[in-house]
C-alpha positions in Angstrom: 0.0 0.0 0.0 1.3 3.4 -1.0 -1.2 5.6 0.8 -4.6 5.7 2.5 -7.2 8.4 2.5 -10.2 8.2 4.9 -13.4 9.3 3.2 -15.8 8.7 6.1 -15.6 7.7 9.8 -18.5 6.5 11.8 -18.9 4.5 15.1 -19.0 1.1 13.4 -17.1 1.5 10.2 -15.0 3.9 8.1 -14.6 4.1 4.3 -11.1 4.5 3.0 -9.3 4.6 -0.4 -5.9 2.9 -0.6 -3.4 3.4 -3.4 -1.9 -0.1 -4.0 0.7 -1.4 -6.3 -0.6 -4.1 -8.5 1.4 -7.0 -9.9 3.3 -5.6 -12.9 3.8 -2.2 -11.1 0.6 -0.4 -12.0 -0.9 1.6 -9.1 -4.7 1.3 -8.5 -7.2 2.9 -6.1 -9.2 0.5 -3.9 -12.2 1.8 -1.9 -13.4 -0.3 1.0 -15.1 -0.4 4.4 -12.9 -0.9 7.5 -15.1 -2.5 10.2 -14.7 -2.9 13.9 -15.5 -6.6 13.7 -18.2 -8.7 15.4 -19.1 -11.8 17.2 -22.0 -14.2 16.9 -23.2 -17.2 19.0 -24.8 -20.4 18.0 -26.4 -21.2 21.4 -27.4 -24.8 21.4 -29.6 -26.2 24.2 -29.7 -29.7 25.6 -32.6 -30.6 23.2 -30.5 -29.7 20.1 -32.3 -26.4 19.5 -30.5 -23.3 18.4 -31.5 -19.9 19.7 -32.5 -17.6 16.9 -33.4 -13.9 17.1 -35.7 -12.2 14.7 -34.6 -8.6 14.4 -35.5 -5.6 12.1 -32.7 -4.6 9.8 -33.3 -1.1 8.3 -31.1 -1.4 5.2 -33.3 -4.4 4.1 -36.5 -2.9 5.5 -37.5 -6.2 7.1 -36.9 -8.6 9.9 -34.3 -11.3 9.6 -33.6 -14.5 11.6 -30.1 -14.1 13.2 -27.9 -15.4 15.9 -27.3 -13.5 19.1 -24.5 -11.2 17.9 -22.9 -7.8 18.2 -20.0 -5.6 17.5 -16.5 -6.1 18.9 -16.6 -2.5 20.1 -15.8 -2.7 23.8 -12.2 -1.7 24.3 -10.1 -4.5 25.7 -12.8 -7.1 25.6 -11.7 -10.4 24.2 -14.0 -12.0 21.6 -15.2 -14.9 23.9 -16.2 -12.3 26.5 -18.0 -10.3 23.8 -19.8 -13.4 22.7 -21.0 -14.2 26.2 -22.1 -10.6 26.7 -24.1 -10.6 23.5 -25.7 -13.9 24.4 -26.8 -12.5 27.8 -28.0 -9.1 26.3 -30.0 -10.5 23.4 -31.2 -13.9 24.6 -31.0 -13.7 28.4 -28.8 -16.7 28.4 -25.4 -17.8 30.0 -23.2 -20.6 28.7 -21.0 -22.8 30.8 -19.2 -24.0 27.7 -17.9 -21.9 24.8 -16.0 -23.1 21.8 -14.9 -21.4 18.5 -17.0 -22.6 15.6 -16.0 -20.6 12.6 -14.6 -17.2 11.4 -16.1 -15.5 8.4 -15.2 -12.5 6.3 -18.6 -11.2 5.4 -17.8 -9.5 2.1 -14.0 -9.3 1.3 -14.6 -7.6 -2.0 -15.4 -4.3 -0.2 -15.0 -4.8 3.5 -12.5 -6.1 6.0 -15.3 -7.2 8.4 -14.8 -10.5 10.1 -17.3 -12.2 12.4 -16.0 -14.8 14.9 -18.8 -17.3 15.5 -18.9 -19.3 18.8 -20.8 -22.4 19.9 -22.3 -22.0 23.3 -23.6 -25.0 25.2 -24.7 -25.9 28.8 -27.1 -22.9 28.7 -28.9 -21.3 31.7 -31.1 -18.3 32.1 -29.7 -15.0 33.2 -31.5 -14.1 36.5 -34.4 -11.6 35.8 -32.8 -9.0 38.0 -29.5 -9.1 36.1 -31.0 -8.9 32.6 -30.0 -6.3 30.1 -32.6 -3.6 29.2 -33.1 -3.8 25.5 -33.6 -0.5 23.6 -34.0 0.7 20.0 -34.0 -2.1 17.5 -33.3 -4.6 20.3 -36.5 -3.7 22.2 -38.6 -5.8 19.8 -36.4 -8.8 19.5 -38.2 -12.1 19.0 -36.3 -15.0 20.6 -37.0 -18.6 19.4 -35.5 -22.0 19.8 -35.4 -24.0 16.7 -34.2 -27.6 16.2 -30.8 -27.4 14.6 -31.8 -29.6 11.6 -34.9 -27.4 11.1 -32.6 -24.3 11.1 -30.5 -26.0 8.4 -33.6 -26.5 6.4 -34.5 -22.8 6.9 -31.1 -21.8 5.5 -31.5 -24.0 2.5 -35.1 -22.7 1.9 -33.9 -19.1 2.0 -35.7 -18.3 5.2 -32.3 -17.5 7.0 -30.1 -15.2 4.9 -27.9 -13.4 7.5 -24.4 -14.5 6.7 -23.4 -15.1 10.3 -26.5 -17.2 10.9 -26.1 -19.2 7.7 -22.5 -19.9 8.5 -23.1 -20.6 12.1 -26.0 -22.9 11.7 -24.4 -24.9 8.9 -21.0 -25.2 10.8 -22.8 -26.2 14.0 -24.7 -29.0 12.2 -21.5 -30.2 10.5 -19.5 -30.1 13.8 -22.3 -32.0 15.6 -22.4 -34.6 12.9 -18.6 -35.0 13.5 -18.9 -35.4 17.2 -17.8 -31.8 17.8 -14.2 -32.7 16.7 -13.8 -29.6 14.4 -14.3 -27.2 17.3 -11.4 -24.9 18.3 -10.8 -23.3 21.7 -12.7 -20.1 22.3 -9.5 -18.2 22.6 -7.9 -19.5 19.4 -5.8 -16.9 17.5 -7.5 -14.8 14.9 -6.8 -15.9 11.3 
């Protein structure tokens, strides 16, 4: 990279233009989004059901089925702690076991956003007095528990389209079918 110019800076992302030397020596401009990153959680209960959240997404003007998830925007907070925080805030759940399921770059053609997706098991309810007060788009969250195989069918039927949810549900089903052998430690290094 020869240079970088910031075009926009917001709380969640910025837009930059990099001047990069291409193979052969030509210099090209590349615009892209720099993102703070995110975490998501496939919370799987003892009955093999995954916790899904139905949430309004303004850019699409509709509700989507998603996993409990959120931005990696708390200074000094490790990704596993972010995942557990989001699980508690969005689904009122705690997990005694957390493993790393999969990492996904959401759209590397124009963004550096990466979502680290965890598998949470041994779930329990957050005590009512300790629950997070949901506001704004979180105030109307619908939380559902769906059999993991049914969630896979929802992905394949186009009912689940959120990239973290698609990736997490399919990876969890595959990991389950392999006896959880593909799981990595929750604190595994970032790719």
